[in-house]
N, C-alpha and C positions, 0 to 999 in steps of 0.2 A: 504494500500499500504506500502511496506517496505521501510525503509529509505535507507538501503544499501543492495545490493545483489551481491555477488561475486561467480561466478560459475568457477569451475576447474581452478583457477588462477595458472599460471606457469610464473616464470621469470628466464630466462637464460642469462648469460653474457659469453663472451669469454675473458679470462685472461691469458695472456702468453701462448696462443694456446691451453688452457684447457677450456671445458665448466663448468662453475659454475652454479649450480642449487640453485638459491637464494630462489625460491619457488616451491613447488612441489605438484600441485593439491589441492590447498586450496579453500574450498567453505565455505561461511558464509552468513548469514542473519541477519540483524538488524531491529527490529520493532520499531515503535514509542514509546517512553518512556522508551526504554531499555538502561541500562548502561552496556557498553562492555570494558573489559580490555584486552589487547593483551599483553601477557607476554611470556617470554622465555630468554634463554641465548644470550649472544652476538653472532651476525651472524646467528641467526636462521631465519631471514626473517621479522622481525617485521617492521622495517622502509620500507622495500621494500613493504610489503602488504599495508602500509598506503600510500605510494606514488602512488600505483595503485589505491587505493579506492579514493584518492584525486585527480585523473587525472593529477598528476605530471609526471607520467610515464605510459607507456603502457605494457600490460602483453605480454609475448611471446605466450601465448595461454590462452584462457578464456575470461571472460567478466565481466564488472562491471556496475551495474545500481545504480544511485542515484535517489531517488524519482521517479522510473519508467523510467528514462532517461538513455538509453544505452550510455556509455561514448564513445565507439568506433564510434558512429554516429555523434559525435560533431565535428565541426571545432574547430580550435585552439582558435578563438575569442569567441566561445560559451563555450568552457571548462574555458577560463579565466573568463568570466561572472559567470559561475557556481560556480567556486572557490570563486569568489568575493562575491556572494550573498548567497550561501548556505553551504560552507565548511569552517570550521576554523582550522588552524594549529597552534599547539604550538610545536616549534622545539627544539631539545636538544641544538643546538647552535643558537645564535642570527644571524638572517638574515635580518639586518637592513641596510639602506643607510646611510653611514658614514657621508654624509653631512648634514644629518638632526638630529635634536634632537629626543629623545624618543618619545615625545608628537607628533612630526610632522610624524614620522614613523607610528604612530597609526592613525593619521588624514589623511594620504594619502589615504589608501584603502577606508576609510570611505568617503572621498570626491569623489572618483571615483564612489562609490556606490550611491552617492547623500544622505548620511546620515551625518548629522551634529550635534555636541553636542548642547544640549539645550541652552546653554549660548551664542551661536553664531548663527547669521542669515545665515551665508555661511561659506564656508571653509576659514580657516585662509590664510592670503596672501601667506606664503611660500609654504604650502600644494598645493595651487592653482597653483603657479608658477611651482612647480616640476610636478604636474599633467599635466600642459600644455607641459612641456619639453618632457614627456613621449608620450603624444598624438602626438607631432611632429615626434618623433622616430617612432611610428607605422605607421604614414602617409608615412614615407620613406621606410616602409618595414622591419624595425627592430623589433624584438620581444624579450621580456624578457625570454619566454619559447619557445624552439624550439622542435617540435616533429619529 
């Protein structure tokens, strides 16, 4: 089974009344054990492609599968869980919660996934506190990612 399959991916935005074609019919397939580099000049669609593969954004046309799962069939909650457990992101700019330390920013998604550092029997108190606050927001219908 392929790790990633993207079929005929297209992404269009409307900017100042003009349609911007961020991706034009990109297809790719990544097999287990393969290393892939996505290169190109600024504005060529690299980040857009990664956002589609990672389920952060949805294509205007085409489909993405991660480990045989079609992303367009997943609910927001299922996509969030997939990103949490199966997809890792390294952003060009830091996307950290400013009220947390660097360590706590790393521990927060680990606590959400039920993964704890070997030195600890459970989540650190601050990470657990923030996780509880996020759970409360979700129960009220708020989401960090809206589709």
